[in-house]
VOZAVEX-498356 format. One record per residue (C-alpha): residue number from 1; z, x, y. Coordinates in nm, 4 decimals, m for minus. Example, Ala and Ser with C-alpha at 12.3 -4.5 7.8 and 13.67 -1.06 7.14 Angstrom:
# residues 2
site num->1 c3->0.7800 c1->1.2300 c2->m0.4500
site num->2 c3->0.7140 c1->1.3670 c2->m0.1060
//
This chain:
# residues 308
site num->1 c3->0.0000 c1->0.0000 c2->0.0000
site num->2 c3->m0.1071 c1->0.1468 c2->0.3352
site num->3 c3->0.1174 c1->0.2033 c2->0.6349
site num->4 c3->m0.0102 c1->m0.1035 c2->0.8204
site num->5 c3->0.0398 c1->m0.3247 c2->0.5149
site num->6 c3->0.3935 c1->m0.1909 c2->0.4734
site num->7 c3->0.4733 c1->m0.2726 c2->0.8348
site num->8 c3->0.3291 c1->m0.6216 c2->0.7888
site num->9 c3->0.5401 c1->m0.6818 c2->0.4772
site num->10 c3->0.8531 c1->m0.5455 c2->0.6477
site num->11 c3->0.7907 c1->m0.7752 c2->0.9429
site num->12 c3->0.7581 c1->m1.0685 c2->0.7058
site num->13 c3->1.0912 c1->m0.9819 c2->0.5383
site num->14 c3->1.2676 c1->m0.9610 c2->0.8752
site num->15 c3->1.1269 c1->m1.3003 c2->0.9721
site num->16 c3->1.2204 c1->m1.4398 c2->0.6315
site num->17 c3->1.5787 c1->m1.3250 c2->0.6781
site num->18 c3->1.5929 c1->m1.4949 c2->1.0175
site num->19 c3->1.4613 c1->m1.8216 c2->0.8701
site num->20 c3->1.7086 c1->m1.8130 c2->0.5820
site num->21 c3->1.9992 c1->m1.7381 c2->0.8165
site num->22 c3->1.9081 c1->m2.0489 c2->1.0231
site num->23 c3->1.8769 c1->m2.2798 c2->0.7211
site num->24 c3->2.1029 c1->m2.5847 c2->0.7199
site num->25 c3->2.0929 c1->m2.6605 c2->0.3462
site num->26 c3->2.2412 c1->m2.3578 c2->0.1724
site num->27 c3->2.3631 c1->m2.4925 c2->m0.1616
site num->28 c3->2.7107 c1->m2.4568 c2->m0.3042
site num->29 c3->2.8855 c1->m2.1433 c2->m0.4315
site num->30 c3->2.9976 c1->m2.1234 c2->m0.7962
site num->31 c3->3.3271 c1->m2.3019 c2->m0.7381
site num->32 c3->3.4292 c1->m2.3023 c2->m1.1068
site num->33 c3->3.4848 c1->m1.9230 c2->m1.0980
site num->34 c3->3.7770 c1->m1.8738 c2->m0.8556
site num->35 c3->3.6711 c1->m1.5296 c2->m0.7287
site num->36 c3->3.3209 c1->m1.6574 c2->m0.6481
site num->37 c3->3.4409 c1->m1.9781 c2->m0.4848
site num->38 c3->3.5511 c1->m1.7880 c2->m0.1736
site num->39 c3->3.2231 c1->m1.6011 c2->m0.1098
site num->40 c3->3.0679 c1->m1.6700 c2->0.2328
site num->41 c3->2.7687 c1->m1.8984 c2->0.1778
site num->42 c3->2.5982 c1->m1.7858 c2->0.4998
site num->43 c3->2.4830 c1->m1.4503 c2->0.3611
site num->44 c3->2.1258 c1->m1.3601 c2->0.2650
site num->45 c3->1.9625 c1->m1.0341 c2->0.1612
site num->46 c3->1.6337 c1->m0.9241 c2->0.0074
site num->47 c3->1.4943 c1->m0.5928 c2->m0.1136
site num->48 c3->1.1457 c1->m0.5148 c2->m0.2439
site num->49 c3->1.0723 c1->m0.1994 c2->m0.4441
site num->50 c3->0.7003 c1->m0.1230 c2->m0.4608
site num->51 c3->0.5040 c1->0.0611 c2->m0.7291
site num->52 c3->0.4078 c1->0.3217 c2->m0.4683
site num->53 c3->0.7754 c1->0.4154 c2->m0.4299
site num->54 c3->0.8618 c1->0.2431 c2->m0.1011
site num->55 c3->1.1687 c1->0.0219 c2->m0.0560
site num->56 c3->1.1680 c1->m0.2554 c2->0.2017
site num->57 c3->1.4804 c1->m0.4571 c2->0.2801
site num->58 c3->1.6140 c1->m0.7172 c2->0.5214
site num->59 c3->1.9364 c1->m0.9039 c2->0.5872
site num->60 c3->2.2461 c1->m0.8367 c2->0.3774
site num->61 c3->2.0562 c1->m0.6212 c2->0.1268
site num->62 c3->2.3342 c1->m0.3604 c2->0.1163
site num->63 c3->2.6153 c1->m0.6118 c2->0.0550
site num->64 c3->2.7457 c1->m0.6003 c2->m0.3045
site num->65 c3->2.7685 c1->m0.9168 c2->m0.5128
site num->66 c3->2.8487 c1->m1.0158 c2->m0.8703
site num->67 c3->2.5224 c1->m1.0178 c2->m1.0667
site num->68 c3->2.6608 c1->m1.2542 c2->m1.3329
site num->69 c3->2.3799 c1->m1.3709 c2->m1.5666
site num->70 c3->2.1299 c1->m1.1169 c2->m1.4357
site num->71 c3->2.3272 c1->m0.8772 c2->m1.6556
site num->72 c3->2.1786 c1->m1.0601 c2->m1.9551
site num->73 c3->1.8487 c1->m0.8846 c2->m1.8858
site num->74 c3->2.0096 c1->m0.5442 c2->m1.9378
site num->75 c3->2.2107 c1->m0.6366 c2->m2.2479
site num->76 c3->1.8936 c1->m0.7909 c2->m2.3948
site num->77 c3->1.7031 c1->m0.4696 c2->m2.3239
site num->78 c3->1.9598 c1->m0.2649 c2->m2.5182
site num->79 c3->1.9800 c1->m0.5148 c2->m2.8061
site num->80 c3->1.6018 c1->m0.5380 c2->m2.8313
site num->81 c3->1.5678 c1->m0.1612 c2->m2.8194
site num->82 c3->1.8300 c1->m0.1279 c2->m3.0928
site num->83 c3->1.7257 c1->m0.4084 c2->m3.3306
site num->84 c3->1.3625 c1->m0.4790 c2->m3.2435
site num->85 c3->1.2211 c1->m0.8079 c2->m3.3753
site num->86 c3->1.5204 c1->m0.8498 c2->m3.6063
site num->87 c3->1.7040 c1->m0.9815 c2->m3.2985
site num->88 c3->1.4929 c1->m1.2983 c2->m3.3051
site num->89 c3->1.6491 c1->m1.4026 c2->m3.6367
site num->90 c3->1.9703 c1->m1.4640 c2->m3.4415
site num->91 c3->1.8395 c1->m1.5994 c2->m3.1099
site num->92 c3->1.5226 c1->m1.7886 c2->m3.0212
site num->93 c3->1.2484 c1->m1.7427 c2->m2.7641
site num->94 c3->1.2093 c1->m2.0999 c2->m2.6420
site num->95 c3->1.3061 c1->m2.2697 c2->m2.3113
site num->96 c3->1.6175 c1->m2.4850 c2->m2.3082
site num->97 c3->1.6268 c1->m2.8514 c2->m2.2182
site num->98 c3->1.9954 c1->m2.8399 c2->m2.1279
site num->99 c3->2.2244 c1->m2.6635 c2->m1.8816
site num->100 c3->2.3015 c1->m2.2950 c2->m1.9333
site num->101 c3->2.6418 c1->m2.3578 c2->m2.0944
site num->102 c3->2.5503 c1->m2.6590 c2->m2.3084
site num->103 c3->2.7015 c1->m2.6993 c2->m2.6556
site num->104 c3->2.4653 c1->m2.9818 c2->m2.7549
site num->105 c3->2.1526 c1->m2.7784 c2->m2.8244
site num->106 c3->2.3465 c1->m2.5106 c2->m3.0100
site num->107 c3->2.4900 c1->m2.7672 c2->m3.2513
site num->108 c3->2.1545 c1->m2.9400 c2->m3.2961
site num->109 c3->1.9926 c1->m2.6115 c2->m3.3983
site num->110 c3->2.2572 c1->m2.4887 c2->m3.6389
site num->111 c3->2.4097 c1->m2.2140 c2->m3.4297
site num->112 c3->2.0898 c1->m2.0339 c2->m3.3274
site num->113 c3->2.0676 c1->m2.0347 c2->m2.9464
site num->114 c3->1.7373 c1->m2.1297 c2->m2.7862
site num->115 c3->1.6963 c1->m1.8024 c2->m2.5930
site num->116 c3->1.8933 c1->m1.4940 c2->m2.4827
site num->117 c3->1.9580 c1->m1.6264 c2->m2.1309
site num->118 c3->2.1556 c1->m1.9438 c2->m2.1980
site num->119 c3->2.5218 c1->m1.8532 c2->m2.2392
site num->120 c3->2.5258 c1->m1.8965 c2->m2.6169
site num->121 c3->2.2224 c1->m1.6710 c2->m2.6493
site num->122 c3->2.3747 c1->m1.4119 c2->m2.4201
site num->123 c3->2.6900 c1->m1.4036 c2->m2.6331
site num->124 c3->2.4786 c1->m1.3357 c2->m2.9416
site num->125 c3->2.2805 c1->m1.0693 c2->m2.7530
site num->126 c3->2.5964 c1->m0.8941 c2->m2.6331
site num->127 c3->2.7298 c1->m0.9073 c2->m2.9890
site num->128 c3->2.4025 c1->m0.7517 c2->m3.1106
site num->129 c3->2.4145 c1->m0.4892 c2->m2.8360
site num->130 c3->2.7531 c1->m0.3760 c2->m2.9706
site num->131 c3->2.6548 c1->m0.4112 c2->m3.3375
site num->132 c3->2.5875 c1->m0.0487 c2->m3.4274
site num->133 c3->2.7989 c1->0.2444 c2->m3.5487
site num->134 c3->2.7352 c1->0.4362 c2->m3.2249
site num->135 c3->2.7747 c1->0.1395 c2->m2.9883
site num->136 c3->3.1449 c1->0.1850 c2->m2.9223
site num->137 c3->3.3657 c1->m0.1111 c2->m2.8365
site num->138 c3->3.3108 c1->m0.1539 c2->m2.4647
site num->139 c3->3.0494 c1->m0.1514 c2->m2.1923
site num->140 c3->2.9892 c1->0.2208 c2->m2.1469
site num->141 c3->2.6357 c1->0.2022 c2->m2.2855
site num->142 c3->2.5442 c1->m0.0976 c2->m2.0699
site num->143 c3->2.6814 c1->0.0643 c2->m1.7556
site num->144 c3->2.4917 c1->0.3865 c2->m1.8336
site num->145 c3->2.1752 c1->0.1810 c2->m1.8847
site num->146 c3->2.2123 c1->m0.0083 c2->m1.5551
site num->147 c3->2.2973 c1->0.3052 c2->m1.3575
site num->148 c3->2.0015 c1->0.4898 c2->m1.5090
site num->149 c3->1.7651 c1->0.2004 c2->m1.4387
site num->150 c3->1.8818 c1->0.1822 c2->m1.0767
site num->151 c3->1.9141 c1->0.5579 c2->m1.0307
site num->152 c3->2.2616 c1->0.5011 c2->m0.8875
site num->153 c3->2.5908 c1->0.6093 c2->m1.0472
site num->154 c3->2.8000 c1->0.4081 c2->m0.7987
site num->155 c3->2.7413 c1->0.0736 c2->m0.9734
site num->156 c3->3.0681 c1->m0.0627 c2->m1.1101
site num->157 c3->3.2472 c1->m0.3689 c2->m1.2470
site num->158 c3->3.4616 c1->m0.5937 c2->m1.0256
site num->159 c3->3.7656 c1->m0.6297 c2->m1.2486
site num->160 c3->3.9096 c1->m0.9136 c2->m1.0363
site num->161 c3->3.5956 c1->m1.1210 c2->m1.0911
site num->162 c3->3.6029 c1->m1.0390 c2->m1.4627
site num->163 c3->3.9671 c1->m1.1468 c2->m1.4947
site num->164 c3->3.9016 c1->m1.4636 c2->m1.2943
site num->165 c3->3.6070 c1->m1.5506 c2->m1.5145
site num->166 c3->3.7935 c1->m1.4833 c2->m1.8385
site num->167 c3->4.0825 c1->m1.7082 c2->m1.7355
site num->168 c3->3.8441 c1->m2.0020 c2->m1.6874
site num->169 c3->3.5952 c1->m1.9307 c2->m1.9703
site num->170 c3->3.6819 c1->m2.2417 c2->m2.1707
site num->171 c3->3.3223 c1->m2.3478 c2->m2.2302
site num->172 c3->3.2173 c1->m1.9960 c2->m2.3287
site num->173 c3->3.5072 c1->m1.9789 c2->m2.5729
site num->174 c3->3.3890 c1->m2.3032 c2->m2.7324
site num->175 c3->3.0371 c1->m2.1600 c2->m2.7638
site num->176 c3->3.1699 c1->m1.8364 c2->m2.9125
site num->177 c3->3.3854 c1->m2.0114 c2->m3.1719
site num->178 c3->3.0964 c1->m2.2371 c2->m3.2727
site num->179 c3->2.8654 c1->m1.9358 c2->m3.3075
site num->180 c3->3.1328 c1->m1.7594 c2->m3.5126
site num->181 c3->3.1685 c1->m2.0638 c2->m3.7374
site num->182 c3->2.7927 c1->m2.0459 c2->m3.8032
site num->183 c3->2.8099 c1->m1.6764 c2->m3.8878
site num->184 c3->2.6132 c1->m1.5772 c2->m3.5781
site num->185 c3->2.8833 c1->m1.3625 c2->m3.4143
site num->186 c3->3.0248 c1->m1.0499 c2->m3.5745
site num->187 c3->3.2920 c1->m0.9542 c2->m3.3201
site num->188 c3->3.6154 c1->m1.1471 c2->m3.2770
site num->189 c3->3.5649 c1->m1.4124 c2->m3.0083
site num->190 c3->3.8439 c1->m1.2971 c2->m2.7769
site num->191 c3->3.7196 c1->m0.9373 c2->m2.7689
site num->192 c3->3.3588 c1->m1.0431 c2->m2.7213
site num->193 c3->3.4515 c1->m1.2728 c2->m2.4302
site num->194 c3->3.6477 c1->m0.9942 c2->m2.2616
site num->195 c3->3.3408 c1->m0.7713 c2->m2.2776
site num->196 c3->3.1028 c1->m1.0512 c2->m2.1783
site num->197 c3->3.3070 c1->m1.1437 c2->m1.8693
site num->198 c3->3.3181 c1->m0.7798 c2->m1.7614
site num->199 c3->2.9428 c1->m0.7564 c2->m1.8156
site num->200 c3->2.8864 c1->m1.0539 c2->m1.5857
site num->201 c3->3.1154 c1->m0.8981 c2->m1.3246
site num->202 c3->2.8900 c1->m0.5960 c2->m1.2687
site num->203 c3->2.8547 c1->m0.5591 c2->m0.8915
site num->204 c3->2.5307 c1->m0.4518 c2->m0.7244
site num->205 c3->2.3501 c1->m0.5020 c2->m0.3975
site num->206 c3->1.9871 c1->m0.6074 c2->m0.3519
site num->207 c3->1.8635 c1->m0.2522 c2->m0.3096
site num->208 c3->2.0300 c1->m0.1361 c2->m0.6318
site num->209 c3->1.9156 c1->m0.4436 c2->m0.8245
site num->210 c3->1.5542 c1->m0.4136 c2->m0.7099
site num->211 c3->1.5607 c1->m0.0495 c2->m0.8132
site num->212 c3->1.7047 c1->m0.1419 c2->m1.1536
site num->213 c3->1.4114 c1->m0.3771 c2->m1.2204
site num->214 c3->1.1496 c1->m0.1021 c2->m1.1982
site num->215 c3->1.1440 c1->m0.0414 c2->m1.5744
site num->216 c3->1.0392 c1->m0.4042 c2->m1.6280
site num->217 c3->0.7713 c1->m0.3802 c2->m1.3599
site num->218 c3->0.6155 c1->m0.0871 c2->m1.5440
site num->219 c3->0.6445 c1->0.1665 c2->m1.2631
site num->220 c3->0.5602 c1->0.5272 c2->m1.3477
site num->221 c3->0.8635 c1->0.6334 c2->m1.1431
site num->222 c3->1.1035 c1->0.4230 c2->m1.3504
site num->223 c3->1.3249 c1->0.5553 c2->m1.6263
site num->224 c3->1.1598 c1->0.4979 c2->m1.9653
site num->225 c3->1.4217 c1->0.2694 c2->m2.1158
site num->226 c3->1.1964 c1->0.0423 c2->m2.3271
site num->227 c3->0.8488 c1->0.0603 c2->m2.4686
site num->228 c3->0.5838 c1->m0.1476 c2->m2.2830
site num->229 c3->0.5730 c1->m0.4211 c2->m2.5483
site num->230 c3->0.9492 c1->m0.4772 c2->m2.5249
site num->231 c3->0.9335 c1->m0.4884 c2->m2.1447
site num->232 c3->0.6557 c1->m0.7490 c2->m2.1663
site num->233 c3->0.8707 c1->m0.9537 c2->m2.4037
site num->234 c3->1.1608 c1->m0.9589 c2->m2.1571
site num->235 c3->0.9298 c1->m1.0515 c2->m1.8683
site num->236 c3->0.7891 c1->m1.3394 c2->m2.0730
site num->237 c3->1.1391 c1->m1.4653 c2->m2.1507
site num->238 c3->1.2394 c1->m1.4396 c2->m1.7842
site num->239 c3->0.9418 c1->m1.6569 c2->m1.6911
site num->240 c3->1.0167 c1->m1.9116 c2->m1.9650
site num->241 c3->1.3962 c1->m1.9217 c2->m1.9459
site num->242 c3->1.5284 c1->m1.7021 c2->m1.6653
site num->243 c3->1.6326 c1->m2.0014 c2->m1.4548
site num->244 c3->1.7660 c1->m2.2221 c2->m1.7358
site num->245 c3->1.6470 c1->m2.5833 c2->m1.7175
site num->246 c3->1.5002 c1->m2.5035 c2->m1.3740
site num->247 c3->1.2671 c1->m2.2352 c2->m1.5151
site num->248 c3->0.9574 c1->m2.4537 c2->m1.5071
site num->249 c3->1.0121 c1->m2.5408 c2->m1.1428
site num->250 c3->1.0635 c1->m2.1720 c2->m1.0575
site num->251 c3->0.7488 c1->m2.0659 c2->m1.2438
site num->252 c3->0.5507 c1->m2.3411 c2->m1.0698
site num->253 c3->0.6721 c1->m2.2651 c2->m0.7169
site num->254 c3->0.7209 c1->m1.8859 c2->m0.7324
site num->255 c3->0.5141 c1->m1.7523 c2->m1.0223
site num->256 c3->0.7201 c1->m1.4391 c2->m1.0927
site num->257 c3->0.9241 c1->m1.3573 c2->m1.4029
site num->258 c3->1.2809 c1->m1.3734 c2->m1.2782
site num->259 c3->1.6451 c1->m1.3936 c2->m1.3803
site num->260 c3->1.9114 c1->m1.5674 c2->m1.1761
site num->261 c3->2.2893 c1->m1.5432 c2->m1.1712
site num->262 c3->2.5530 c1->m1.7833 c2->m1.0424
site num->263 c3->2.6662 c1->m1.5133 c2->m0.8006
site num->264 c3->2.3538 c1->m1.6093 c2->m0.6049
site num->265 c3->2.1329 c1->m1.3179 c2->m0.7033
site num->266 c3->1.7813 c1->m1.3260 c2->m0.8472
site num->267 c3->1.5926 c1->m1.0316 c2->m0.9967
site num->268 c3->1.2178 c1->m1.0950 c2->m0.9917
site num->269 c3->0.9409 c1->m0.8767 c2->m1.1303
site num->270 c3->0.5720 c1->m0.8588 c2->m1.0410
site num->271 c3->0.4360 c1->m0.6282 c2->m1.3142
site num->272 c3->0.2527 c1->m0.3332 c2->m1.1683
site num->273 c3->0.3327 c1->m0.4332 c2->m0.8099
site num->274 c3->0.6977 c1->m0.4911 c2->m0.7224
site num->275 c3->1.0563 c1->m0.5336 c2->m0.8318
site num->276 c3->1.2416 c1->m0.7745 c2->m0.6038
site num->277 c3->1.6066 c1->m0.8675 c2->m0.5604
site num->278 c3->1.7243 c1->m1.1513 c2->m0.3421
site num->279 c3->2.0771 c1->m1.2811 c2->m0.2850
site num->280 c3->2.2209 c1->m1.5890 c2->m0.1248
site num->281 c3->2.5378 c1->m1.7280 c2->m0.2869
site num->282 c3->2.4720 c1->m2.1012 c2->m0.2403
site num->283 c3->2.3317 c1->m2.2565 c2->m0.5606
site num->284 c3->2.0977 c1->m2.5480 c2->m0.6272
site num->285 c3->2.1479 c1->m2.8182 c2->m0.8914
site num->286 c3->2.0248 c1->m2.5847 c2->m1.1679
site num->287 c3->2.2776 c1->m2.3119 c2->m1.0802
site num->288 c3->2.0184 c1->m2.0865 c2->m0.9165
site num->289 c3->2.0269 c1->m1.9512 c2->m0.5607
site num->290 c3->1.8867 c1->m2.2228 c2->m0.3362
site num->291 c3->1.7713 c1->m1.9981 c2->m0.0518
site num->292 c3->1.6867 c1->m1.7132 c2->m0.2878
site num->293 c3->1.4401 c1->m1.9387 c2->m0.4680
site num->294 c3->1.2959 c1->m2.0601 c2->m0.1395
site num->295 c3->1.2610 c1->m1.7021 c2->m0.0123
site num->296 c3->1.0778 c1->m1.5904 c2->m0.3257
site num->297 c3->0.8417 c1->m1.8864 c2->m0.2953
site num->298 c3->0.7592 c1->m1.7836 c2->0.0610
site num->299 c3->0.7140 c1->m1.4210 c2->m0.0471
site num->300 c3->0.4827 c1->m1.5273 c2->m0.3291
site num->301 c3->0.2693 c1->m1.7349 c2->m0.0926
site num->302 c3->0.2576 c1->m1.4538 c2->0.1654
site num->303 c3->0.1635 c1->m1.1737 c2->m0.0754
site num->304 c3->m0.0398 c1->m1.3636 c2->m0.3353
site num->305 c3->0.1589 c1->m1.1854 c2->m0.6065
site num->306 c3->0.2014 c1->m1.4875 c2->m0.8343
site num->307 c3->0.1161 c1->m1.3857 c2->m1.1903
site num->308 c3->m0.0919 c1->m1.7028 c2->m1.2085
//
C-alpha cells in the first residue's frame, strides 16, 4: 500500500473513531461478569496491521481489555496443531442455532459441541490443548503462543477478571459436567474451569491483538505457528461461527472471518491483506460488540476487503 493510500486509510480510521465516539446506541457491557460490568462503555479503539508491515490505529487502541472468547482462536490453534483432524471427532465444524452458552444443543447432539467457539466447544478444545504429555497443567504454552504471535512479551492475564468469572461460571460448570458425563472431557471439571477462566482473562489492547492475528492472515512477517491449511480451517470456522448465532449477520454485513469476545473485542482477518482488532465494550443482542461490528462494516465498505 502506497504512502497516499496509507494516509487515506489512517484518515478514515480517525473519522471512524470520531463517529463511534459520538454514537448514542452503544450496547450493554457484559453485566453477568462482575469485573466487566464496571467497564466504561464509551470507549472505542481500532488497529489495522497490514501485510506490508504497517500498523494504523485510532481511538483507544492502546487501552487493554479482556479478550474473553477471542482466546478460543489461540487455544484452537494449539489443539489443532497438536491433534490435527483427530480434534474433529470431539468437536464439530458447524454453526450453532443457539446462544454461546446453551446446554440444549449439546444434549441434543450427545455431548459433541457444534463448533470450537461456543462455550462447550471451547471447553473441549482447551481440554484437548492440555491433553499431551508435554502440555503441562496450566496456560504457559498458550501464553507463549499468544506472545509469540503478537511479538510482545508484556501480554498477561488479569487475575481479578479470572477470579470474578470463575465465581459466576455456573453455566460453564453445567456444560463441563455434561461433557464429562459423555466422556468428552479428560480433565477434572474444576481444574479445567480454572484454566478456562484464566484463558478468557488474557488482557490485550487492539494493537497487540491485531499483531497476534497476522499468522491467520498469512503474512510473511508472522511467526509460523500453523501450516497454511490449518490457518485456513480456523478462518473458515471464524466466518461460520465466530459470532455465535449472530455469525450469519456478521458475514453478511462485514464479510471478514472474525472472532468476538464479551469483553467487547473483535479480531478480524482479511487473508493476505490485513489483521484487524476493534474494541468497544457495549454488546449487541448476540453478545458481540455493537460498535465494533458497525465499525468493521464501515471499514469493509470503505476498503472493499470483504472476502465475498
